[in-house]
C-alpha positions in Angstrom: 31.3 -28.9 -16.2 27.6 -29.4 -16.5 25.3 -26.8 -18.1 23.6 -25.9 -14.8 26.9 -25.5 -13.0 28.3 -23.4 -15.8 25.3 -21.1 -15.8 25.5 -20.7 -12.0 29.2 -19.8 -12.3 28.8 -17.4 -15.2 25.6 -15.7 -14.0 26.4 -12.9 -11.5 24.2 -12.7 -8.4 22.0 -9.6 -8.4 21.8 -7.4 -5.4 18.1 -8.1 -4.7 18.9 -11.9 -4.6 21.0 -11.4 -1.5 19.1 -8.5 0.0 19.1 -8.9 3.8 15.9 -7.0 4.6 12.4 -8.3 5.2 11.4 -7.7 1.6 10.2 -10.1 -1.2 11.2 -9.6 -4.8 9.3 -10.8 -7.9 9.6 -10.5 -11.7 13.4 -10.4 -11.6 13.5 -7.8 -8.9 11.0 -5.3 -10.5 8.2 -6.0 -8.0 8.9 -5.3 -4.3 6.6 -6.1 -1.4 7.0 -6.7 2.3 7.1 -10.3 3.4 4.1 -9.7 5.7 1.2 -9.3 3.3 -1.8 -10.9 5.0 -3.5 -7.6 5.7 -2.9 -6.5 2.1 -4.5 -9.7 0.8 -7.5 -8.9 3.1 -7.7 -5.4 1.6 -7.9 -6.8 -1.9 -10.5 -9.4 -0.8 -12.7 -6.8 0.9 -12.6 -4.4 -2.0 -13.2 -7.1 -4.6 -16.1 -8.9 -2.8 -17.9 -5.7 -1.8 -17.6 -4.4 -5.4 -18.9 -7.7 -6.9 -22.0 -7.5 -4.7 -22.5 -3.8 -5.5 -22.3 -4.4 -9.3 -24.4 -7.6 -9.1 -27.3 -6.0 -7.3 -27.3 -2.2 -7.1 -25.7 -1.4 -10.5 -28.1 -3.7 -12.3 -31.0 -1.8 -10.9 -29.4 1.6 -11.6 -28.6 0.7 -15.2 -32.2 -0.4 -15.8 -33.9 2.5 -14.2 -31.5 5.4 -14.3 -28.6 5.3 -16.8 -26.2 2.7 -18.3 -23.4 5.2 -17.9 -23.4 4.9 -14.1 -22.0 1.4 -14.0 -19.2 2.4 -16.4 -18.3 5.3 -14.1 -18.3 2.9 -11.1 -16.1 0.4 -13.0 -13.6 3.1 -13.8 -13.4 4.1 -10.1 -13.0 0.5 -9.1 -10.1 -0.1 -11.6 -8.5 3.2 -10.5 -8.6 2.1 -6.8 -7.0 -1.3 -7.6 -4.4 0.3 -9.9 -3.3 2.8 -7.2 -3.4 0.1 -4.5 -1.2 -2.4 -6.5 1.2 0.4 -7.6 1.7 1.5 -4.0 2.1 -2.1 -2.8 4.5 -3.4 -5.4 7.0 -0.6 -6.0 10.2 0.5 -4.2 9.2 3.0 -1.6 12.7 4.5 -1.5 14.8 1.7 0.1 18.4 2.8 0.7 21.0 0.1 0.0 23.0 -1.0 3.1 26.6 0.0 3.5 29.2 -2.3 1.9 31.7 -4.0 4.2 34.4 -1.3 3.4 32.0 1.6 4.0 30.7 0.0 7.2 34.2 -0.5 8.5 35.1 3.0 7.7 32.1 4.4 9.5 32.8 2.3 12.6 36.5 3.1 12.8 36.3 6.9 12.1 33.3 7.9 14.3 33.7 6.2 17.7 35.0 9.2 19.7 33.0 9.5 22.9 30.7 6.6 22.5 30.2 4.0 25.2 30.5 0.2 24.6 27.3 -1.8 24.5 26.5 -4.8 26.7 28.2 -7.2 24.3 31.3 -5.0 24.2 30.6 -3.6 20.8 31.5 0.1 20.5 29.1 1.8 18.0 29.8 4.9 16.0 28.5 8.3 17.2 24.7 8.5 17.0 24.7 11.5 14.7 27.0 13.8 12.8 26.4 17.2 11.2 25.9 17.5 7.5 25.1 20.3 5.1 21.9 20.0 2.9 21.4 22.9 0.5 23.3 25.2 2.8 21.4 24.2 5.9 23.0 22.4 8.9 21.3 19.1 9.7 22.2 15.9 11.4 22.6 12.4 9.9 21.8 9.6 12.3 23.6 6.3 12.3 21.7 3.1 11.7 23.1 0.1 13.5 21.3 -2.3 11.2 22.3 -0.8 7.8 25.7 0.3 9.1 25.4 3.8 7.6 24.5 7.4 8.3 20.9 8.0 7.2 20.2 11.2 5.3 17.6 13.6 6.8 14.0 12.5 6.8 15.1 8.9 6.4 14.0 6.3 9.0 14.5 2.6 9.5 11.3 0.5 9.2 11.2 -2.1 11.9 8.8 -4.3 9.9 10.6 -4.3 6.6 14.0 -3.9 8.3 15.1 -1.3 5.7 16.1 2.3 5.8 13.5 4.2 3.6 14.1 7.7 2.2 11.4 10.2 3.4 9.8 7.4 5.4 6.2 8.2 6.3 4.9 5.0 7.8 4.5 1.3 7.1 1.0 0.7 6.0 -0.2 -2.9 6.5 -3.3 -2.3 4.3 -1.1 -1.9 1.3 1.6 -4.3 2.5 4.5 -1.9 2.0 6.3 1.2 3.4 5.1 4.6 2.3 8.1 6.7 1.3 9.6 9.0 -1.3 8.9 6.9 -4.4 5.3 5.6 -3.8 3.9 8.4 -1.6 2.0 10.0 -4.6 0.4 6.6 -5.5 -0.6 6.1 -1.8 -2.2 9.5 -1.8 -4.0 8.7 -5.1 -5.2 5.4 -3.6 -6.7 7.3 -0.6 -8.4 9.8 -2.9 -9.8 7.3 -5.4 -10.9 5.0 -2.6 -12.8 7.9 -0.9 -14.5 8.8 -4.1 -15.4 5.1 -4.8 -16.8 4.7 -1.3 -19.0 7.8 -1.7 -20.1 6.5 -5.1 -21.1 3.1 -3.6 -22.9 4.7 -0.7 -24.8 7.1 -2.9 -26.2 4.6 -5.4 -26.8 2.0 -2.7 -28.9 4.5 -0.9 -30.7 5.4 -4.2 -31.5 1.7 -4.7 -32.8 1.3 -1.2 -35.0 4.4 -1.4 -36.3 3.5 -4.9 -37.2 0.0 -3.8 -38.8 1.3 -0.6 -40.9 3.8 -2.6 -42.0 1.0 -5.0 -42.9 -1.2 -2.0 -44.9 1.5 -0.4 -46.7 2.2 -3.7 -47.4 -1.6 -4.1 -48.8 -1.9 -0.5 -51.0 1.2 -1.0 -52.4 -0.3 -4.2 -52.9 -3.7 -2.5 -54.8 -2.1 0.4 -57.0 0.0 -2.0 -57.8 -3.1 -4.0 -58.8 -5.1 -0.9 -61.0 -2.2 0.3 -62.8 -2.0 -3.0 -63.2 -5.8 -3.0 -65.0 -5.7 0.3 -67.3 -3.1 -0.9 -68.2 -5.3 -3.9 -66.9 -2.7 -6.4 
């Protein structure tokens, strides 16, 4: 037996390697993103290019005429925005594993009372069943894709094709679902991005006003010099 064949036989297949959802895995399954990431790449491009222009023009003027500490504060906000963005985009939002064959067969066989067959003749389990969560009566809905009853506040994302715990929404700007595990980082991304946008607008306006004042002063001096020249003074 060759070495490659032996390693393929001995190495067990990880669950993420055969995951059926619309999800991409990197770094041995530690980094998780949706397969549709074009808008996320556009987000990174817009933030990076806009920041590069801001630091190349506005921050140079501010550092020379106001304080050298301002560009460092802007750099910190820029790095915080990117850190929260990539953390939100590359972590597990709370994906629930799909039911194994035995569990799916048990759900389908035990919970079909009163359900009508579908167009293809398939008889699905009942849509929901009552469950107790911390002493409160709630209902668990059945997911036809994942073949399991979802816990409360769990929904199936049609883009990622996964059931996500405490699913909020699928955000194309971060290229991932927003759920239980990455909601705090998504919130921090919005907060840091808002602060960074306010920072950029404030010091861009300062640069414009300062340059406009300098231009008005220069024009005033030029007209005064021209007037004195005509008088021969």
